[in-house]
C-alpha positions as CSV (number, residue, x, y, z in Angstrom):
1,M,-6.3,26.4,-8.0
2,A,-4.9,22.9,-7.3
3,K,-4.1,21.9,-3.7
4,S,-0.6,20.8,-3.1
5,K,0.0,17.4,-1.5
6,K,1.5,17.6,1.9
7,Q,4.2,15.0,2.1
8,V,4.4,13.2,5.4
9,P,7.4,11.0,6.0
10,F,6.6,7.3,6.4
11,D,8.0,5.1,9.1
12,P,7.8,1.4,8.1
13,K,8.6,0.1,11.6
14,D,5.4,0.2,13.6
15,L,2.7,-1.0,11.3
16,S,-0.6,-2.8,11.8
17,P,-0.9,-6.1,9.8
18,E,-3.0,-4.4,7.1
19,E,-0.5,-1.5,6.8
20,K,2.3,-4.1,6.6
21,M,0.6,-5.9,3.7
22,K,0.0,-2.6,2.0
23,F,3.7,-1.6,2.3
24,E,4.9,-5.1,1.2
25,I,2.8,-4.7,-2.0
26,A,4.1,-1.2,-2.6
27,E,7.7,-2.6,-2.3
28,E,6.9,-5.4,-4.8
29,L,5.7,-2.7,-7.2
30,G,8.9,-0.7,-6.7
31,L,7.2,2.0,-4.8
32,G,8.7,1.4,-1.3
33,D,11.3,4.1,-1.5
34,K,8.7,6.6,-2.8
35,V,6.4,5.9,0.1
36,I,9.2,6.1,2.7
37,Q,10.4,9.5,1.3
38,G,7.0,11.2,0.7
39,G,4.4,9.1,2.5
40,W,1.3,7.5,1.0
41,R,0.0,10.8,-0.4
42,S,3.0,11.1,-2.7
43,L,1.6,8.2,-4.8
44,T,-0.4,8.8,-7.9
45,A,-4.0,7.6,-8.2
46,K,-2.9,4.9,-10.6
47,E,-0.3,3.6,-8.1
48,S,-2.7,3.7,-5.2
49,G,-5.3,1.9,-7.2
50,R,-2.9,-0.8,-8.2
51,I,-1.9,-1.3,-4.5
52,G,-5.6,-1.4,-3.5
53,G,-6.4,-3.9,-6.2
54,L,-3.6,-6.3,-5.2
55,I,-4.6,-6.0,-1.5
56,T,-8.2,-7.0,-2.5
57,K,-6.9,-9.9,-4.6
58,K,-4.6,-11.1,-1.8
59,K,-7.4,-11.0,0.8
60,R,-9.8,-12.8,-1.5
61,E,-7.2,-15.6,-2.0
62,E,-6.6,-15.8,1.8
63,K,-10.3,-16.1,2.5
64,K,-10.7,-18.8,-0.2
65,N,-7.8,-20.8,1.2
66,S,-9.2,-20.6,4.8
67,Q,-12.6,-21.8,3.6
68,E,-11.1,-24.8,1.9
69,L,-9.5,-26.1,5.1
């Protein structure tokens, strides 16, 4: 029997810097409304993986740019 996902409302106001970046990427992918309505657990594995991959890419670019200075 499959477990149902408990949807927790998401409040985009009080976010840590990492959560802010995660939410910004979700918005860029057109998933911002879905996250606000159903929370992070409402996303599919594919959507979550895409967000995670873009976060990793962005952090890698920031690290590379900071090392060049």
